[in-house]
C-alpha positions as CSV (number, residue, x, y, z in Angstrom):
1,X,30.7,102.5,48.6
2,X,30.7,106.3,48.2
3,X,31.3,108.6,51.2
4,X,28.2,110.1,52.9
5,X,27.9,113.9,53.0
6,X,28.4,113.9,56.8
7,X,31.5,111.7,56.5
8,X,34.4,114.0,56.1
9,X,37.0,111.3,55.4
10,X,37.2,107.6,55.1
11,X,40.3,105.9,56.5
12,X,40.6,102.3,55.4
13,X,44.2,101.9,56.3
14,X,46.0,103.7,59.1
15,X,49.6,103.1,58.1
16,X,50.8,104.2,54.7
17,X,54.6,103.9,55.0
18,X,54.7,107.3,53.2
19,X,56.3,109.0,56.3
20,X,58.9,106.4,57.0
21,X,61.7,108.6,55.6
22,X,60.8,111.5,57.8
23,X,58.4,113.4,55.5
24,X,54.7,113.9,55.7
25,X,52.0,115.6,53.6
26,X,50.4,119.0,54.1
27,X,46.7,119.4,53.5
28,X,47.3,120.3,49.9
29,X,49.4,117.1,49.3
30,X,52.8,118.8,49.2
31,X,55.5,116.9,51.1
32,X,57.5,118.5,53.9
33,X,59.9,117.2,56.5
34,X,58.2,116.1,59.7
35,X,60.4,118.7,61.5
36,X,58.7,121.5,59.5
37,X,57.3,124.2,61.9
38,X,53.8,123.8,60.5
39,X,53.8,120.1,61.4
40,X,54.9,121.1,64.9
41,X,52.1,123.6,65.2
42,X,49.3,121.4,64.1
43,X,50.8,118.5,66.0
44,X,50.6,120.5,69.2
45,X,47.1,121.5,68.4
46,X,46.3,117.8,68.2
47,X,47.9,117.4,71.7
48,X,45.6,120.1,73.0
49,X,42.6,118.3,71.5
50,X,43.7,115.0,73.1
51,X,44.0,116.7,76.5
52,X,40.5,118.1,76.1
53,X,39.3,114.5,75.6
54,X,41.1,113.6,78.8
55,X,39.5,116.6,80.6
56,X,36.1,115.5,79.3
57,X,36.8,112.0,80.7
58,X,37.3,113.6,84.2
59,X,33.5,114.5,84.3
60,X,33.7,118.3,84.2
61,X,30.6,120.3,85.0
62,X,27.8,119.5,82.6
63,X,27.5,123.1,81.4
64,X,31.0,123.0,79.9
65,X,30.8,119.7,78.1
66,X,29.2,121.1,75.0
67,X,31.7,123.9,74.9
68,X,34.7,121.6,75.2
69,X,33.2,119.2,72.5
70,X,32.7,122.2,70.1
71,X,36.3,123.4,70.8
72,X,37.6,119.9,70.0
73,X,35.9,120.0,66.6
74,X,37.1,123.5,66.0
75,X,40.7,122.6,67.0
76,X,40.6,119.8,64.4
77,X,39.5,122.4,61.8
78,X,42.3,124.7,63.0
79,X,44.8,121.9,62.5
80,X,43.5,121.6,59.0
81,X,43.8,125.3,58.5
82,X,47.5,125.2,59.6
83,X,48.1,122.2,57.4
84,X,46.9,123.9,54.1
85,X,49.0,126.7,52.7
86,X,47.1,130.0,52.6
87,X,47.6,130.2,48.8
88,X,45.0,127.4,48.5
89,X,41.6,129.1,48.2
90,X,38.3,127.7,49.4
91,X,39.8,125.7,52.2
92,X,38.6,125.3,55.8
93,X,39.8,128.4,57.7
94,X,39.2,129.6,61.3
95,X,36.7,132.5,61.2
96,X,36.1,135.6,63.3
97,X,32.7,134.1,64.2
98,X,34.5,131.2,66.0
99,X,36.8,133.7,67.8
100,X,33.7,135.7,68.8
101,X,32.0,132.6,70.1
102,X,35.0,131.8,72.3
103,X,34.9,135.3,73.7
104,X,31.2,135.0,74.6
105,X,32.0,131.7,76.4
106,X,34.8,133.3,78.3
107,X,32.5,136.1,79.4
108,X,29.7,133.8,80.3
109,X,31.8,131.5,82.5
110,X,33.9,134.2,84.0
111,X,30.9,136.2,85.1
112,X,30.1,133.5,87.7
113,X,33.6,133.4,89.2
114,X,35.0,135.5,92.0
115,X,37.5,138.3,91.1
116,X,41.1,137.1,91.2
117,X,43.4,138.7,93.8
118,X,46.3,136.4,93.2
119,X,47.7,134.2,90.4
120,X,46.1,130.7,90.2
121,X,48.3,127.7,90.5
122,X,47.4,124.9,88.1
123,X,45.5,122.2,90.0
124,X,42.4,121.8,92.2
125,X,40.1,119.0,91.3
126,X,40.9,116.5,88.5
127,X,38.9,118.2,85.8
128,X,40.5,121.6,86.6
129,X,44.0,120.1,86.7
130,X,43.5,118.5,83.3
131,X,42.1,121.8,81.8
132,X,45.2,123.6,83.1
133,X,47.5,121.1,81.4
134,X,45.5,121.6,78.1
135,X,45.8,125.4,78.6
136,X,49.6,125.2,78.9
137,X,49.9,123.0,75.8
138,X,47.6,125.4,74.0
139,X,50.0,128.2,74.8
140,X,52.8,126.1,73.3
141,X,50.6,125.5,70.2
142,X,50.2,129.2,69.9
143,X,53.9,129.8,70.1
144,X,54.6,127.1,67.5
145,X,51.9,128.6,65.2
146,X,53.7,132.0,65.6
147,X,57.0,130.4,64.5
148,X,55.2,129.0,61.4
149,X,53.6,132.4,60.7
150,X,57.1,134.0,60.6
151,X,58.1,131.7,57.8
152,X,54.8,131.0,56.0
153,X,51.5,132.7,55.4
154,X,49.3,131.5,58.2
155,X,45.7,132.5,58.8
156,X,46.1,135.2,61.5
157,X,42.7,134.2,63.0
158,X,44.2,130.7,63.8
159,X,46.7,132.5,66.1
160,X,43.9,134.6,67.7
161,X,41.7,131.5,68.1
162,X,44.5,129.6,70.0
163,X,45.0,132.6,72.3
164,X,41.3,132.7,73.1
165,X,41.1,128.9,73.7
166,X,43.9,129.2,76.3
167,X,42.0,132.0,78.0
168,X,38.8,129.9,77.9
169,X,40.6,126.9,79.3
170,X,41.9,128.9,82.2
171,X,38.4,130.2,83.0
172,X,36.9,126.7,82.6
173,X,39.5,125.3,85.0
174,X,38.5,127.9,87.6
175,X,34.8,127.0,86.8
176,X,35.5,123.3,87.4
177,X,37.0,124.0,90.8
178,X,34.1,126.3,91.8
179,X,31.5,123.8,90.7
180,X,33.1,121.1,92.7
181,X,33.4,123.4,95.8
182,X,37.2,122.9,95.6
183,X,39.2,125.9,96.8
184,X,41.4,127.3,94.1
185,X,45.1,126.9,94.7
186,X,46.5,130.4,94.7
187,X,50.1,131.7,94.5
188,X,51.2,133.1,97.8
């Protein structure tokens, strides 16, 4: 049966044995060691995505659900971007429009929050704490993508996108605490 237009992939078998010797495929089919910095970068992006799923399971404020779900999809796209060498034309790439949308969300949610007069400690209610964990792993994904960009051509907007996502996650963690009436843990 052919794949439907809205069906991006069809996975009929999960294990392939192709990676048993410590190699995996990039998005263009080329084989690289699983220790390649590009694999580390998009693997950590996958960790962030998983943590966003965990944050969504913690019942964050309804107004942020759609934002987090959109970011999850875009992080999947970003992983694909990091997985395909820049030399491959007409591939899925992070765009300036996606970065601009993240900035608008940062501004929208931050406008409702009190001004910070101290550093915020990760924590608060469960949704906020999970968003803080996602934020810290997103910072690691950004660092790993920077390592990859030092060795390979990487879409520079992928790096900017990761930076904005971590900013957004910080703001959303604060928003989750505020919405729950939970006092923000501050550094003293």
